[in-house]
N, C-alpha and C positions, 0 to 999 in steps of 0.2 A: 507396543502401541506406536503406529507411524504418523507423525505429525506433518502438516503442510504449512509452511511459513512463507508469505508473500512480503517481501521488505518494501513495497511500493516503488515510487519513483515518478510520480506525476503522469503525463502523457504518455510516458515510455511503458506505462504498464497495460498498453496495447498488447504488449507481448504475452503477459499472462492471461489477458483476455482470449487470445487465440488458444493458448493452452488448456484453459479451463473448458471452452467449447469442445476441444477434443476429448477431455476427460468425460464430460456430460454425454458426448455422442457415444462413448465406449464404455459408461458405467463404471467409470474409475471413482471411488470416494476413499477419504482418508479418515482416521480415527480422531483427528484433532486438528483445528484449524488456528492460526495465529496470524493477524494482518497488522501491517504497519502502513500509515499514510493511505494513499490510494489502493494500496494492496488489501486493505480492509473492505473497500468498497467492492472490489472484483471478488473477494471471497463471499460476501453478501449475497452476490447474485449467483455464484457456484453453488452455495449451500442450498439456495431456495431454488435451483434447478431452472434458472432463468438463461437459458442458452441465448447469445446474440444481445443481451443487454449492455454488457459491458462496453462492446464495441461501438453499439448504437451511441452510448454515452460519449465516448471519445471521438468519434466522427462529427457528433453534433456540436460538441465543444470546440472542435477545430474549425468549423464552417461557421459558426455564429460568435459574435461578440458578446452575447447575452450571458455567457457563461464565464468566459474567460477574457479579460481585456484591460489595458491601461485605463479605459474610461471607467470600469469599475473600480479600480484602484483609486483613482482621482475623487471619485464621489463617495465611495464608502470605505476605502481604506483596506480594501481586500480584492487582490486580482481576480480571485474567484468568487462568483455571485452564488453563495451557498443556497440561499433561499430559492433562486431559480432553478438550481439542480434539483433540490428537494421537491418543489412544486411540480415539475415536469416529470421527473423520473420515481419519485418515491411518494407520491401522493394517491390516495385510494380512488380519487375522482380525477387524476390529472390525465393528460394525454398519453402516459405510458406507464400505467399503475403497476406496482411491485406486489409480488407475492408475499406479503408478510405472514400469511398464515402457515405457508409452507415453510417459512424460515424457521418461525418458533416453533413449528412441530418436529424439527430435527433435534434429536437428542444428543447430538455430538458436540463436544466444547467447541466454543468460539471465543477467542480472545483477541482484543483490540488494544494496541498500545498507544498512550498519549504522552506528552510530556508537560510536566507541570511548570508553568512560566516562571513563576518567582524563585524556585528552587532548582529547576533543571533536571528534576527527579523523574524517571520513567514510571509512569503510573498504568497498570493493566486493568482492564475492565472485561469482566466476562459476562455471560449471558444471564447471570442473576442480577446484574445491574443494568439489564437492557429491557426493562419491563414492558414498555410499549414503543410506539413507532417514534415518538418525538425525543425519547431518551436515547434509543438506539441510533438515531440520525444525529443528534448532538455529539454522541462519541465518536462517530464515524468522521463528522466535520470536523471535530478536534483533532483527530489523528491526522487529516489531511491538511491541516492548517500551517502553511508554510511560515516561518517568521522572515521579517523584513518585506514580504508582498502581501501579508494578511495581518489584520488584528488577532488577537488571540479569542478562542472560542471559551466562553464563560459557561461553567456548569457547577450549580450549587455554591455559587460565588467564588469559585476558583477559576483562574485563567489557564487555558491548556494551548499548546503548540502541537506541531507534527510529532507523530510517535517514534520517528526513527531518528532522533537527534542524539541522544545519549546512547541508545542501544540500536544502531541501524540493522542488525541481524540479531534478534533476540532468540539465539538458539539457547542460551541458559534457562530462561523461562520455560521453554518447551519441555526440556529434559527435566526440570523441577517439577513440571505438572505430569510427568510420568511418560514421556515419549522415550523410546529407546532407539528410533530411527527418524530420521527427517528428510523430507524433501524441501530444499530451500530454492525460492524463485526469485531471482535477480532481475533488475531492468536494465542493467548494463553488462557487458562481457565480463565473465568471472576474471579473467585475466587482465582486465584494465584496471591499471592501479590509480586510485583516486589521488588528486593534488589539491592543495589548499586553493581555495578561491582567491583569486586577486583581490587586494583592498579590503577583505572580509572584516579584518580587526577595525579598520577606519570607519566602513558603512555599518558594521554591525552595531558598534558602539554608538553611533549617531542614531540608527533606527531603532534600537532596543536599549535605549538609556533607561527605561523603566524595567528591563529585564536582564539586567547583567550577567545573570547565571547562563542565559541561552546566548549572549554574545560569546561567553567565554567558551561554550560547547562548540559553537560554529569554528571558532579558530582551530580546534584540534579535532574536529570531526573526520577529517580525511585520515587521521593517524589511527582512529578507532576504528574505521570501516576497514582499512587496508588489513588490520591486525585479525579482525573478526573473518575476513575472507581466508586468511592463513588459517585460522582455526577450523574453518569449514573445510578447506582442502585436506587438514589432517584428519578429520572425521570421515571424508570420502575415501581416504586410503585405508582407513581402519574399517570401512563397510558400514558405517553408521549414519552416512548421510549421501544424497545425490543433491548435486547443486544444477539447477537449469537456468541458463541466462541466453539472452539473444546474441545473434553475431553482431559485429560492429556495423550498423547501418548509419551512413552518413546523414547529418542532419537530425539524428535523435537526440533530444535533449528533455528535460523535464516539463517545459511549457511549450513545446513543439505544437505548431497549428497547421502543419503541412499534412494533408490527409494521404497523401503517397506515403509519406514516412510512416504514419499510423498504420496504414494498411500492410506495409512491409513488415512492421513490428507483429501485427496480428498473424500474418501469414508464417512468420518465423516462429512464433510460438505454438502455432497448430502443429506444424511440421516437427518440432522438438517434442511435441506430445507423442506423434506416431513414432519418432525415432528411439525414444525412451521408454515406450510404454511396458516393454518385457522387464526392465530393470525396475521399473516402478511396481509393477505387478509383483515381482520377487519380494522387494520390501514390504509390501502389504501382506503377502503370505506369510512371511516369516515373523 
């Protein structure tokens, strides 16, 4: 079984938006899907066959302060206006309705990672826990909820943050679920070593005083990420994985609102789909 993991990365996920549009244009599908943070949102559209939806969301988010803005953070405590995204892009009667029926008709496993705010523990949710639209979108929102710029998302009385904190590349989960080969989609160049965020220990402790476990994870997250990248390179050498990542595009960061940068990421992703399609097809055939 070949699995697809999208590790997320905020607005940089315009890269995987381009990649999945190429996959949809060429009928490429996987046996298993695991989404982290914004990667879970991208996979949602991919599974539903909603070509072009992801890049529409990124372009809209870049050009309108309704979705991402300091004003949102000041007034609501969250940089992203989750309710606005849901009402505009995921409402049955909204301006850009989503094909929920097509998504739910898919029998392929779809797993989303979240992080429990009080414990820092990674919690995985599968389709059996996504029984209706609201529940599904709550889980996706929780997976995308960045600490320090958003309040946690509450589900069943528990608080959750971004799914990529403790397990930024959840390859172990995919292998445990039965995958023997993986395609892993990053939002930063694979050879780009992640550094510790300046002042994260001071800022994190101040903004996350109610969630010390999350503050601790943020201090060491660069170490965990770099270790997991090394693991993926080992799996590539063994023929068990293929890592796809964008080239180094100036100005690309998680909350970028430059449409030119977003379009370059998208184009890079579509081109990487073309350049790697034969290798991906070999993984799927085997």
